[in-house]
C-alpha positions as CSV (number, residue, x, y, z in Angstrom):
1,M,14.1,4.2,-56.7
2,K,13.5,7.9,-56.6
3,I,10.4,9.5,-55.1
4,N,9.2,13.0,-56.2
5,F,6.3,14.6,-54.4
6,D,4.6,18.0,-54.1
7,F,1.4,19.4,-52.6
8,S,-1.0,22.3,-52.8
9,F,-2.3,23.7,-49.5
10,N,-5.6,25.6,-49.0
11,V,-5.1,27.9,-46.0
12,H,-8.8,28.8,-45.7
13,E,-10.0,25.2,-45.5
14,N,-6.9,23.6,-43.8
15,R,-6.6,20.9,-46.4
16,F,-4.2,19.9,-49.1
17,F,-3.7,17.5,-52.0
18,S,-0.5,15.7,-52.6
19,G,1.0,14.1,-55.7
20,I,3.6,11.4,-55.6
21,I,5.7,9.8,-58.4
22,V,8.0,6.9,-58.0
23,Q,10.7,6.3,-60.7
24,N,13.3,3.6,-61.2
25,E,17.0,4.2,-61.9
26,M,16.3,4.6,-65.6
27,G,13.7,7.3,-64.9
28,L,10.7,5.2,-65.8
29,I,7.6,5.8,-63.7
30,M,6.8,2.8,-61.5
31,G,3.8,4.4,-59.7
32,A,2.0,7.7,-59.3
33,C,-0.9,8.8,-57.1
34,T,-2.7,11.7,-55.5
35,Y,-4.1,11.9,-52.0
36,P,-6.5,14.4,-50.3
37,H,-5.7,15.5,-46.8
38,S,-7.9,17.5,-44.4
39,H,-7.7,19.1,-41.0
40,V,-4.1,20.2,-41.4
41,A,-2.8,22.8,-39.0
42,D,-0.3,24.6,-41.3
43,V,2.0,24.2,-44.3
44,F,4.8,22.7,-42.2
45,V,2.6,19.9,-41.1
46,A,1.3,19.4,-44.7
47,K,4.9,19.0,-45.9
48,A,5.7,16.4,-43.2
49,Q,2.5,14.5,-44.0
50,V,3.2,14.3,-47.8
51,C,6.7,13.2,-47.1
52,E,5.5,10.4,-44.9
53,R,2.7,9.5,-47.4
54,A,5.4,9.2,-50.1
55,I,7.4,6.7,-48.1
56,W,4.2,4.6,-47.4
57,F,3.3,4.7,-51.0
58,A,6.7,3.3,-52.1
59,R,6.5,0.7,-49.4
60,D,3.0,-0.4,-50.5
61,L,4.4,-0.8,-54.0
62,G,7.0,-3.2,-52.6
63,F,10.0,-0.9,-52.9
64,Y,12.2,-1.0,-49.8
65,S,15.4,0.6,-51.3
66,V,14.4,4.2,-51.9
């Protein structure tokens, strides 16, 4: 499995939205989602949170070999 993720951060409101796509070895999309996040201190924290959320999303889909 391969996980791609990205996010857009709003500095003025300290919140961001993340997008996550999980693909199999053939490149087929096995799952995709978006999540809103609020009360985020800065971009560094946002990047860490979206990375963690991507791992949780793959685990929730039942993928343990990412």
